[in-house]
C-alpha positions in Angstrom: 0.8 -10.4 -32.2 2.5 -13.5 -30.3 4.8 -13.3 -27.4 7.7 -15.3 -26.3 8.3 -16.6 -22.8 9.7 -14.3 -20.2 13.2 -15.2 -19.1 14.8 -12.7 -16.9 15.3 -8.8 -17.2 18.9 -7.8 -18.0 18.7 -4.9 -15.6 18.1 -7.2 -12.6 20.7 -9.0 -10.6 19.6 -12.8 -10.6 21.2 -15.5 -8.5 20.7 -18.2 -10.8 21.7 -20.9 -8.4 19.2 -19.9 -5.8 16.5 -18.3 -7.8 13.1 -20.1 -7.8 11.3 -18.9 -11.0 8.0 -20.3 -9.9 7.9 -18.3 -6.7 6.0 -14.9 -6.5 8.4 -13.0 -4.2 5.6 -10.6 -3.7 3.4 -13.2 -2.2 6.3 -14.7 -0.1 7.2 -11.4 1.2 3.8 -11.1 3.0 4.0 -12.2 6.7 1.7 -15.0 8.1 -0.8 -12.5 9.4 -3.0 -9.8 8.3 -3.9 -6.8 10.4 -7.5 -5.5 10.3 -8.4 -2.6 12.7 -7.0 -3.7 16.1 -6.8 -7.4 15.3 -4.3 -9.8 13.7 -5.7 -12.6 11.6 -3.6 -15.8 11.3 -2.7 -16.9 7.8 -1.4 -20.1 6.2 0.6 -20.3 2.9 0.5 -22.9 0.3 3.6 -24.1 -1.6 2.6 -21.6 -4.6 2.6 -18.7 -2.0 -1.1 -18.1 -1.8 -2.5 -17.0 1.6 -5.7 -18.1 3.3 -7.1 -17.2 6.8 -6.9 -20.0 9.4 -10.1 -21.2 10.9 -10.9 -22.9 14.2 -13.0 -26.0 14.4 -16.1 -24.0 14.2 -15.1 -22.5 10.9 -14.6 -19.0 12.5 -11.4 -17.1 11.6 -8.6 -17.2 14.0 -7.5 -13.8 15.3 -5.8 -12.0 18.2 -5.4 -8.5 19.5 -2.6 -6.5 18.1 0.3 -6.1 20.6 0.2 -3.2 23.0 3.3 -1.6 21.4 1.6 -1.7 18.0 -1.6 -0.4 19.3 0.3 2.7 20.9 2.0 3.3 17.5 -1.3 3.2 15.7 -2.8 5.7 18.2 0.3 8.0 17.8 0.4 8.0 14.0 -3.3 8.7 13.6 -3.1 11.9 15.7 -0.7 14.4 13.8 -1.5 17.2 16.1 -0.2 15.2 19.1 3.0 14.4 17.1 3.7 18.1 16.3 4.0 18.7 19.9 6.9 16.4 20.5 10.3 17.8 21.0 13.6 16.6 19.7 14.7 13.5 21.8 11.2 12.9 23.1 10.8 10.1 20.7 13.3 7.3 21.0 15.2 7.2 17.9 15.2 3.4 17.6 11.4 3.3 17.1 11.3 5.8 14.4 11.5 3.0 11.5 8.5 1.1 13.1 6.5 4.4 13.4 7.0 5.3 9.9 6.0 1.8 8.7 2.9 2.1 10.8 2.2 5.6 9.3 2.5 4.0 5.8 0.4 1.2 6.7 -2.3 3.3 8.0 -1.9 5.8 5.0 -1.5 8.5 7.4 0.3 11.1 5.2 0.7 13.9 7.6 2.5 11.4 9.9 4.7 10.3 7.1 5.8 13.7 6.3 6.4 14.4 10.1 8.7 11.3 10.5 10.7 11.9 7.2 11.2 15.7 8.2 12.6 14.7 11.6 14.4 11.5 10.7 17.1 10.9 13.3 19.4 8.5 11.1 21.8 9.1 8.3 20.0 6.6 6.0 16.3 6.3 5.2 15.7 3.1 3.2 12.2 3.2 1.9 11.8 -0.4 0.8 12.9 -1.6 4.4 10.4 0.6 5.9 7.4 -0.4 3.8 5.2 -2.6 5.8 5.5 -6.3 5.0 1.8 -6.6 4.7 1.7 -4.2 1.8 1.7 -5.7 -1.7 4.2 -3.9 -3.7 2.5 -3.8 -7.1 3.0 -1.3 -9.8 2.5 2.3 -8.8 2.6 1.6 -4.9 4.2 4.8 -4.0 2.8 6.9 -6.6 -0.9 5.8 -6.7 -3.2 8.4 -5.1 -4.2 7.3 -1.5 -7.9 6.7 -1.2 -9.6 9.6 0.7 -6.6 11.8 0.4 -7.4 13.7 -2.8 -4.6 13.3 -5.4 -1.9 12.8 -2.7 0.1 9.7 -2.8 2.9 8.2 -0.5 5.6 9.6 -2.3 4.0 13.1 -2.2 4.1 12.9 1.6 7.7 11.8 1.5 8.6 14.5 -0.9 6.9 17.1 1.5 8.9 15.7 4.4 12.2 16.0 2.5 11.3 19.6 1.5 10.4 20.6 5.1 13.3 18.9 6.7 13.9 20.1 10.4 17.3 21.4 11.4 17.9 18.6 13.9 17.2 16.0 11.3 20.1 13.6 10.4 19.1 12.2 7.2 21.9 12.2 4.4 20.6 9.5 2.1 17.1 8.5 1.0 17.1 5.0 -0.8 14.2 4.7 -3.3 15.8 1.6 -5.1 13.7 -1.5 -5.4 10.4 0.0 -6.9 11.3 -1.0 -10.5 7.7 -1.3 -11.7 6.8 2.2 -10.8 7.8 4.2 -13.8 6.3 7.5 -12.3 8.4 7.3 -9.2 11.5 8.5 -10.8 9.6 11.5 -12.4 8.2 12.6 -9.0 11.4 12.5 -7.2 13.0 14.4 -10.0 10.7 17.3 -9.2 12.4 17.8 -5.8 14.8 20.4 -7.2 12.1 22.6 -8.8 9.8 22.5 -5.9 12.7 23.5 -3.5 13.3 26.6 -5.6 11.5 29.8 -4.6 8.4 30.4 -6.8 10.0 33.8 -7.6 13.0 32.0 -9.2 10.8 29.7 -11.4 11.1 32.1 -14.3 11.5 30.5 -17.7 14.6 32.5 -18.7 16.5 31.8 -15.4 15.7 28.1 -15.5 16.5 27.8 -19.0 20.0 29.4 -18.4 20.6 26.8 -15.5 19.4 23.8 -17.7 21.4 24.6 -20.9 24.6 23.8 -19.2 23.7 20.2 -19.2 20.8 19.5 -21.5 19.5 20.9 -24.8 15.9 22.3 -24.8 14.1 25.4 -25.8 12.9 28.2 -23.6 9.3 27.5 -24.7 9.7 24.0 -23.4 11.0 25.1 -20.0 7.9 27.6 -19.9 5.5 24.6 -20.6 7.3 22.5 -18.0 6.9 25.3 -15.3 3.2 25.7 -16.3 2.7 22.1 -15.6 4.5 22.0 -12.3 2.4 25.0 -11.3 -0.8 23.4 -12.1 0.1 20.1 -10.4 1.4 21.6 -7.2 -0.9 24.5 -6.9 -2.3 23.2 -3.7 0.8 21.8 -2.3 3.4 24.4 -3.1 2.4 26.7 -0.3 3.2 23.8 2.1 6.9 23.5 0.9 9.8 25.3 2.7 11.3 26.8 -0.4 15.0 27.3 -0.3 15.2 25.3 3.0 19.0 25.5 4.0 19.8 21.9 4.7 22.8 19.7 4.3 23.2 17.7 1.0 20.8 14.9 0.7 21.5 12.0 -1.7 18.5 10.4 -3.4 19.3 6.9 -4.6 16.9 5.9 -7.4 16.5 3.5 -10.3 16.9 6.3 -12.9 14.6 6.2 -15.9 15.4 9.2 -18.2 12.3 8.4 -20.3 10.1 11.5 -19.2 11.1 15.1 -19.5 10.8 15.8 -15.9 13.6 13.5 -15.1 16.6 15.2 -17.2 15.2 18.6 -16.1 15.3 17.5 -12.4 18.8 16.1 -12.8 20.1 19.2 -14.4 18.7 21.4 -11.7 19.9 19.4 -8.8 23.2 21.4 -8.2 21.0 24.4 -7.6 19.5 22.7 -4.5 20.7 20.5 -1.6 19.4 17.3 -3.4 21.9 14.9 -5.2 20.8 11.9 -7.4 22.5 8.8 -7.8 21.7 5.5 -9.4 23.2 2.1 -10.2 20.5 1.3 -12.9 20.0 3.9 -15.7 17.4 3.7 -18.5 17.3 6.1 -21.4 14.9 6.7 -24.3 14.6 9.6 -26.7 12.5 12.4 -25.1 10.7 14.9 -27.4 12.3 18.4 -27.3 14.8 17.5 -24.5 18.2 16.1 -25.5 20.6 14.4 -22.9 23.2 12.5 -24.9 25.0 9.7 -23.0 28.3 11.3 -23.5 27.3 14.0 -21.1 25.6 11.9 -18.6 28.6 12.7 -16.2 27.1 16.2 -16.0 24.1 15.0 -14.1 25.1 11.7 -12.6 28.2 10.1 -11.3 29.0 7.5 -13.9 31.1 5.5 -11.7 28.2 4.1 -9.7 26.3 3.1 -12.8 26.4 -0.7 -13.2 23.3 -1.3 -15.5 22.5 0.7 -18.6 19.7 0.3 -21.0 19.1 2.5 -24.0 16.1 2.1 -26.4 16.2 4.2 -29.6 15.1 2.6 -32.8 16.6 5.4 -34.8 20.0 5.4 -33.2 21.7 4.0 -36.2 20.0 6.5 -38.6 22.1 9.3 -37.0 25.8 8.6 -37.1 26.5 11.5 -34.8 24.2 10.3 -32.2 25.6 6.7 -32.5 29.2 8.1 -31.9 27.9 10.1 -28.7 26.4 6.7 -27.3 29.9 4.9 -27.8 31.4 7.9 -26.0 29.0 7.7 -23.2 29.7 4.0 -22.8 33.4 4.8 -22.1 32.2 6.8 -19.2 30.8 3.9 -17.4 33.8 1.9 -16.2 31.9 -0.4 -13.7 29.3 -1.3 -16.3 28.1 -4.8 -15.7 25.0 -5.0 -17.9 24.4 -3.4 -21.2 21.0 -3.5 -23.1 20.5 -1.9 -26.4 17.0 -3.1 -27.2 15.8 -2.4 -30.6 18.7 0.3 -31.0 21.5 -1.6 -33.0 20.4 -2.0 -36.7 23.2 -2.8 -39.1 20.9 -2.3 -42.0 21.0 1.4 -41.4 24.6 1.6 -40.4 26.9 -1.0 -41.8 29.6 -0.4 -39.4 27.6 -0.2 -36.3 28.4 -3.7 -34.9 32.1 -3.3 -35.5 32.3 0.2 -34.0 30.3 -0.9 -30.9 32.7 -4.0 -30.6 35.6 -1.8 -30.4 34.0 0.0 -27.4 32.8 -3.2 -25.7 36.4 -4.6 -25.8 37.4 -1.9 -23.4 34.5 -2.7 -20.9 36.1 -5.6 -18.8 33.4 -5.6 -16.2 30.5 -6.5 -18.5 28.7 -9.6 -17.7 25.4 -9.1 -19.4 24.5 -8.0 -23.0 21.0 -7.5 -24.4 20.5 -6.9 -28.2 16.8 -8.1 -28.4 14.9 -6.8 -31.4 18.2 -5.5 -33.1 19.1 -6.1 -36.7 22.2 -8.1 -36.7 22.0 -10.2 -40.0 25.6 -11.6 -40.7 27.2 -9.2 -38.3 27.4 -11.4 -35.1 31.1 -11.9 -35.6 31.7 -8.2 -36.0 29.8 -7.4 -32.9 31.1 -10.1 -30.5 34.6 -11.1 -31.9 37.5 -10.7 -29.5 35.3 -10.1 -26.4 36.9 -12.2 -23.8 34.9 -11.2 -20.6 33.1 -13.8 -18.7 29.5 -13.1 -19.8 26.7 -14.9 -18.2 23.8 -13.6 -20.1 23.3 -13.0 -23.8 19.9 -12.0 -25.3 19.6 -12.3 -29.1 15.9 -12.4 -29.4 14.5 -11.5 -32.8 18.0 -10.3 -34.3 17.6 -11.9 -37.7 20.4 -14.2 -37.2 21.6 -16.4 -40.0 23.5 -19.6 -40.4 26.8 -17.7 -40.5 25.8 -16.0 -37.3 25.0 -19.2 -35.5 28.2 -21.0 -36.6 30.2 -18.0 -35.2 28.3 -18.2 -32.0 28.8 -21.8 -31.6 32.6 -21.3 -31.8 32.6 -18.2 -29.6 34.6 -19.0 -26.4 32.5 -17.0 -24.0 29.3 -19.0 -24.8 30.6 -21.7 -22.6 30.1 -19.5 -19.5 26.7 -18.5 -20.2 23.8 -19.0 -17.8 21.1 -17.5 -20.0 20.9 -17.5 -23.7 17.8 -16.3 -25.6 17.7 -17.1 -29.2 14.0 -16.9 -29.7 12.2 -15.4 -32.7 15.1 -16.1 -35.2 14.6 -18.4 -38.2 17.0 -21.2 -37.1 15.3 -23.9 -39.1 18.5 -24.5 -41.2 20.7 -24.7 -38.2 18.5 -26.6 -35.8 20.9 -29.4 -35.1 23.9 -26.9 -34.5 21.4 -25.1 -32.1 20.8 -28.1 -30.1 24.6 -28.6 -29.7 24.6 -25.4 -27.7 23.2 -27.2 -24.7 26.2 -29.5 -24.7 28.7 -26.4 -24.7 27.0 -24.5 -21.9 27.4 -26.5 -18.6 26.0 -23.7 -16.5 22.9 -22.9 -18.7 19.9 -22.1 -16.5 17.6 -20.3 -18.8 17.5 -21.2 -22.6 14.8 -20.3 -25.2 14.4 -21.4 -28.9 10.8 -20.3 -29.0 9.5 -19.4 -32.5 12.7 -20.5 -34.3 10.8 -22.4 -36.9 11.9 -25.6 -35.4 9.9 -28.9 -36.5 8.5 -31.1 -33.8 11.5 -33.5 -34.4 13.9 -30.6 -33.7 12.2 -29.6 -30.6 12.3 -33.1 -29.4 15.9 -33.2 -29.9 16.3 -30.1 -27.8 14.3 -31.5 -24.9 16.4 -34.8 -25.2 19.6 -33.0 -25.0 18.3 -30.9 -22.1 18.1 -33.8 -19.8 21.8 -33.6 -19.5 21.8 -30.0 -18.4 22.1 -30.1 -14.7 21.3 -26.6 -13.9 18.5 -25.9 -16.4 15.5 -24.1 -14.7 13.7 -22.5 -17.6 13.3 -23.5 -21.2 11.3 -22.1 -24.1 10.2 -24.4 -27.0 7.2 -22.6 -28.5 6.4 -23.2 -32.1 4.3 -21.2 -34.4 1.6 -23.9 -34.5 0.9 -26.4 -31.5 2.8 -29.8 -31.9 0.7 -33.0 -32.2 -0.2 -34.5 -28.8 2.2 -37.5 -29.2 5.1 -35.2 -29.7 4.0 -33.0 -26.7 4.0 -36.1 -24.6 7.5 -37.1 -25.7 8.7 -33.5 -24.9 7.0 -33.4 -21.6 8.5 -36.9 -20.7 12.1 -35.4 -21.3 11.2 -32.4 -19.4 10.1 -34.4 -16.4 13.5 -36.0 -16.4 15.2 -32.7 -15.9 15.3 -32.4 -12.2 16.0 -28.8 -11.8 13.4 -27.7 -14.4 10.9 -25.1 -13.0 9.3 -23.5 -16.0 8.6 -24.7 -19.6 7.2 -22.5 -22.3 5.7 -25.2 -24.7 2.5 -23.9 -26.4 2.1 -20.9 -28.7 -0.4 -18.2 -28.0 -4.0 -18.6 -28.5 -3.9 -17.2 -32.2 -2.3 -20.4 -33.2 -5.1 -22.6 -32.1 -8.2 -23.6 -34.2 -11.4 -21.7 -33.7 -13.6 -19.3 -35.4 -13.1 -16.5 -32.8 -10.7 -15.5 -30.0 -12.8 -17.0 -27.3 -12.9 -20.5 -29.1 -9.1 -20.4 -29.8 -8.3 -19.5 -26.2 -10.6 -22.3 -24.9 -8.9 -24.9 -27.2 -5.4 -23.7 -26.0 -6.5 -24.1 -22.3 -7.8 -27.5 -23.2 -4.4 -28.6 -24.5 -2.6 -26.9 -21.6 -4.8 -28.8 -19.1 -3.8 -32.1 -20.9 -0.1 -31.3 -20.8 -0.6 -30.4 -17.0 -2.3 -33.8 -16.4 0.4 -35.4 -18.2 3.0 -34.0 -16.0 0.9 -34.8 -13.0 1.1 -38.4 -13.8 4.9 -38.2 -14.2 5.2 -36.6 -10.7 6.3 -33.1 -12.0 3.3 -30.9 -10.8 6.2 -28.3 -9.7 6.9 -27.6 -13.4 5.0 -24.4 -14.6 3.7 -24.6 -18.2 3.2 -21.6 -20.4 
């Protein structure tokens, strides 16, 4: 299966003017030092962000002792028994963030629980507390900590929240920013059920609470309770069930894609915890129904600015489709809407028109994603009369036709787009028209026509026209077969003349290259890629990343 280049995620806020698409923000987040035991090793960073230890004239790594303040905090967090003896006010409130950061860095879970349970500030922003030396990879908070059994960082934070002390001041805990950790939302959504007394966790009682907001069977509730009981059999006795504390708002990137999440959201009003989000993802969940038109029962829709729904069978159920339209009208501040693989006009002939009538009422929209939807000959029904100043439009793999492209070319909002993805549509018959889009979009920053059945001549026309795009940073030009080397050279010469260009997706995946097995095809692709990189080097554009 071939892949197209990655542009940007519709659910992320991108500063197209300042964004460096070649920069790994994870690497650049790391400070120019590395802590090991009681020493700090000095680092240097190359232009790509890779870190190396500095060495002296003898080839030895340069290091220095940690500062006295850091050593004192280290000694404190590794001795939980000492911390338990502290009384309120004995620890200065202004060093709490540094202490919690040190506890996270040392993976001292008991210390983390203590600091969370006694947090003296109204806001606890987890990402700002995370040590800068930690690499925020997928599963950072939910991965079990080595040597701590199955306990993770978020488990220790949850335990702290459930065991909040009476003198703690925390009112809001912000978990936003860990978008690659799908499990995080699920773990946090278990706070309400873990707060309830075990005697209250009866299937009949819990089912009566849940059915006010979501549809599920009593048997499903029982299986959920059995799972919770099994997972937390060792930790549950450590929680202060029914702890009488003030409301605590949990800010999350809300992913309603696993059954724990809607169940937790529906139970929150029986507990002190309240969930809130700006970004909301939804997928169908087996045996649990939470239609978008009742999302206001579990979340405040006024706060939601980004919404993504993925449901390939949405247009097969007209009632469900109507509920989605009702749900969208509950989101007055929506700025980004993604209906990936959800809008299929071959299943519901009026789907595009009906959605259009709803979109016309959403004046805050700036981003639309319809990737992998079936929109053949329906783009005018979908986008006509939309006048909001869009900056993002993803029409990847939408079965677009000549009629669709002709409409899009005349559509007024296209002139303000900063990102347009037309990849994986057969646009061979309108190649020249597609090239003309570049002239109509003076702000275009990310543009892709990968796998659009363009000939090498058409692709060269795209790169030639791109030279006049003063903001272009990413361009996708992949064909189903690799272009001849002379054509590649011409396209690279044009790309080298685009001063703002940072990334160019030029070559197809390895499957398209000659070879009797995958290893040979991959090697042949790498060979051509190396030649292209050498050509860019000769042109003085090593800063352009090739894919």
